C-alpha positions in Angstrom: 23.1 -2.6 -10.8 22.2 0.9 -9.8 19.5 1.5 -7.5 16.3 3.8 -7.8 13.9 5.2 -5.5 10.6 5.7 -7.4 7.8 8.0 -5.7 4.3 6.4 -5.8 1.8 9.3 -5.3 -1.9 9.5 -4.5 -4.1 6.7 -6.4 -0.7 5.5 -8.2 0.5 1.8 -8.8 4.1 1.0 -9.3 6.0 -2.1 -9.4 10.1 -2.8 -9.8 12.6 -5.0 -8.7 15.5 -5.1 -6.5 17.7 -3.4 -5.5 14.8 -0.5 -6.0 13.3 1.1 -3.4 9.3 2.5 -3.5 8.3 5.3 -1.4 5.1 6.9 -0.6 5.0 10.2 1.1 2.5 11.5 3.6 0.5 8.7 3.9 -2.8 9.9 6.1 -5.8 8.1 5.6 -4.5 6.6 2.7 -3.5 3.3 2.7 0.1 2.1 1.4 -0.1 -1.8 -0.1 2.9 -3.5 -0.7 3.2 -6.8 -2.4 6.6 -8.5 -2.4 8.0 -11.4 -4.8 10.1 -13.7 -2.0 11.6 -15.6 -5.1 12.3 -12.9 -7.7 13.1 -10.1 -5.3 10.2 -7.7 -6.7 7.8 -5.8 -5.5 4.7 -3.5 -5.8 3.1 -0.6 -3.6 -0.5 0.9 -4.3 -1.1 4.3 -2.8 -4.9 3.4 -2.2 -7.3 6.6 -1.4 -10.7 4.9 -1.1 -12.0 1.7 0.1 -14.0 1.0 -3.0 -14.7 1.2 -6.7 -18.1 1.8 -6.4 -17.4 5.1 -4.9 -16.0 6.2 -8.2 -17.5 9.0 -10.0 -16.7 10.8 -13.4 -12.6 9.7 -14.1 -11.7 5.8 -13.0 -8.2 5.8 -11.8 -7.7 2.2 -10.4 -5.0 2.9 -8.3 -7.5 5.2 -5.9 -9.5 2.3 -4.8 -8.5 -0.6 -2.4 -10.1 -3.2 -4.6 -9.1 -2.1 -8.1 -5.5 -1.4 -6.9 -4.8 -4.6 -5.2 -6.5 -6.3 -8.8 -3.7 -3.6 -10.6 -0.8 -4.3 -8.4 -1.2 -8.1 -8.6 -1.7 -8.3 -12.6 1.6 -6.0 -12.8 3.4 -8.5 -10.7 2.3 -11.4 -12.6 3.6 -9.8 -16.0 6.8 -9.4 -13.9 6.8 -13.5 -13.4 5.3 -13.2 -9.9 3.3 -16.5 -8.4 0.7 -16.1 -6.3 2.6 -18.5 -3.7 6.0 -16.3 -3.5 3.8 -13.1 -3.1 3.4 -11.8 0.7 1.7 -8.2 1.5 2.1 -5.5 4.1 0.0 -2.5 5.0 0.7 0.9 6.1 -1.2 4.1 6.9 -5.0 4.6 7.6 -4.7 7.3 10.0 -7.7 9.2 11.5 -6.6 12.6 10.3 -9.8 14.1 10.0 -11.4 13.0 13.5 -13.4 16.7 13.8 -15.2 16.2 10.4 -15.6 12.8 9.8 -19.3 12.1 7.9 -19.3 8.4 8.2 -19.7 6.5 11.3 -16.4 4.4 10.8 -13.4 6.6 9.6 -12.5 6.4 6.1 -8.5 5.2 7.2 -10.5 2.2 8.8 -12.5 1.6 5.9 -9.1 1.6 3.8 -7.7 -0.6 5.8 -10.4 -3.0 6.5 -11.2 -3.3 2.3 -7.3 -3.7 1.8 -7.2 -6.8 3.9 -10.5 -8.4 2.7 -9.3 -7.7 -1.0 -6.1 -9.5 -0.5 -7.8 -12.0 1.6 -9.9 -12.5 -1.3 -7.3 -13.2 -3.7 -4.9 -15.3 -1.1 -2.0 -13.1 -0.5 -1.0 -12.9 3.0 -0.7 -10.0 5.1 2.6 -10.3 7.0 2.9 -6.7 9.0 0.8 -3.8 9.6 1.2 -0.2 10.8 -2.5 0.8 10.5 -4.6 3.6 12.2 -3.8 6.2 15.2 -3.4 9.6 14.4 -0.3 10.5 12.7 0.8 10.2 9.3 3.7 8.2 7.6 6.1 8.2 5.2 7.4 4.9 4.0 10.5 3.6 1.9 9.8 0.1 0.9 13.3 -2.2 -0.1 12.9 -4.8 -2.9 16.0 -6.3 -1.7 14.2 -7.8 1.3 10.5 -6.8 1.4 11.2 -4.5 4.5 9.7 -1.0 5.3 10.9 1.7 6.5 8.5 4.0 8.5 8.6 7.3 9.6 6.3 9.1 11.7 6.0 12.9 13.0 8.1 13.2 16.3 8.5 9.5 16.4 11.7 7.2 15.7 11.7 5.5 12.3 11.5 2.0 12.4 11.4 -1.0 10.1 8.4 -3.5 9.4 
């Protein structure tokens, strides 16, 4: 079986199965939400940019917002045969990249992280790991063979979550 590496851009969601990998480059204040099915060895990644679809203006992109992206990701996983009880999640990103130009009392990275956690709690999917916050961007590689995430930060050693 050939493994593929799928890039998930900002405001996108993608699902696939083992042995594939899902990659998100340059996570700053964005949050990568992963869902992994421990039974089927498949998973999905949402690269969210904003906390709530209530912030939508003209063109609605469901992958852009924590609430709608997680709903979409969950539906895509169900279409692959996943059951809620077999799913687990991890969250990565949410850095405070723009601390000098904050126009809101709570930075967008923190709001994205909080919104993702709250949505996953609402739909009863446990969060088993997080690497959130800080001031460094991240690139992640999500392995659908085992659900682990390789995380790279600038000038820091890569590690697995």
